[in-house]
N, C-alpha and C positions, 0 to 999 in steps of 0.2 A: 694823357689818352693813347690808348692801344690801339693803332691803325689794323693792326693783322694777330690776331689769334693765335694762340698757340695752336690748338684745334687743325688750323688751315696749313700751319706752317707744320704740323706732324703729316696731314694727309699730303701735302704736295712733294716733302723731299723726296719718299723714294722716287716717285716719278722724275723729279729732275737725275736722280742720281742715274736712272735706269737710261735717259734723254743723253744723259753726258757719255753715257757707255755705249748706246748706240750711235751716238754721232762720233765715236772713233776714242773715247777717253777709256784706258783700261787700267786695273788697279796693278800697282809695281810689287807685284811676291817677290820674298826672298827663297831662292832655292840655293840649297849646301847638299852636295854629294858627299858623303862620309865611306871615306873604306875601311872597313875594320876589320877583324881576324876571321869571323865567320860569315861576312857576306857585306853588300852593300846598303846602306842605309840613305834615302834621298828625304831630306828634311823640307819643308814648306811652309813657307809662314805668310799669310795674307791676311794681316788684319784687320778687323771686324767683319769676317767673313764667317758665317753660320757654316760650322762643321756640316751639315746636311747639303751645305751646297758644295761639297769638292767630289769631284770622280775620278779614279783611276781605271784605264783602260790598257789592256794589253794586247796587242794584235803580233802574232809573230815574237819579232823582238823587238819590237816597237813599242814604247809604252809613254802613253800621255796623262798627263794630270791636267785637271782644269776644274775650273769653277764657274758657277754662271749663278745668276739673280735673276728669281722671279718673285713678283710683287706678292702672290698668292701661290702656297704650294702645288692647284691643281693647274694652273694656269701654262698656257701651251707656249705662250711667247717667254721665252729667255735669252736674256742679255748676256754675253761670257762676261765674266771678270777678269781671268786670267785663262792660259793654255800654253803648257810646255809638253814638248814631244821628246823623248830620249830615247835614241837608237842604244838595245842595250848589247854589250859586249858577252861572247863566248864565254864560256865558264860560269855561268849562274843560272841557279835555278830555277826557272820561271814557274813550274809547277809548284812552289811552296812561297810566293810572292802575298806577301800580306800586308795592310796598310791601318795605322791606327791612331785616332785623333789623339794628341796628347798635350795638355797644359793649352798652346795657341798655335800648334805646328801640327800639321800631317806629315806622319813620319810611315814613310815606303821603304818597308824592310824586302831583298832580296838576298835569299843566303847563297853561298859559292855552290855550285855542283861538285860530287864528290869526287875530285878526280886522283891519277894515281891507284886507283882500283882499276884493276887489269879483271875483264870479263871475255869469256869464251861467245863467239858471236855464231849463232846456227848457221849452217848452211843448208838452202832448200835445193830441192830438185825438182826441174819442170819435166 
């Protein structure tokens, strides 16, 4: 005898996950920062989260990576799954940041700024 149908479980599971998140539960993401020869790679692994749920926001020298859950893509209500804010050090070329989802990881790549190259600064008169 089957008291709970599989369809009921499929329909209720996203709501339970959303309620857990709204109640304070968050997913534990793995964040790793790798310094490479050409720049920095920020790796974010959050199992079972759809790549479309990730967002990367740059505000001056602050980078925020977060993921959210929406039951339907056009829902106005979004529950936060993960958020990490990083202060970026000087020496990175923030105008060339790119992000790609590879395998099960989000990779945010930030190249180093070209240093060691001198340039003359124009002096304006007022």
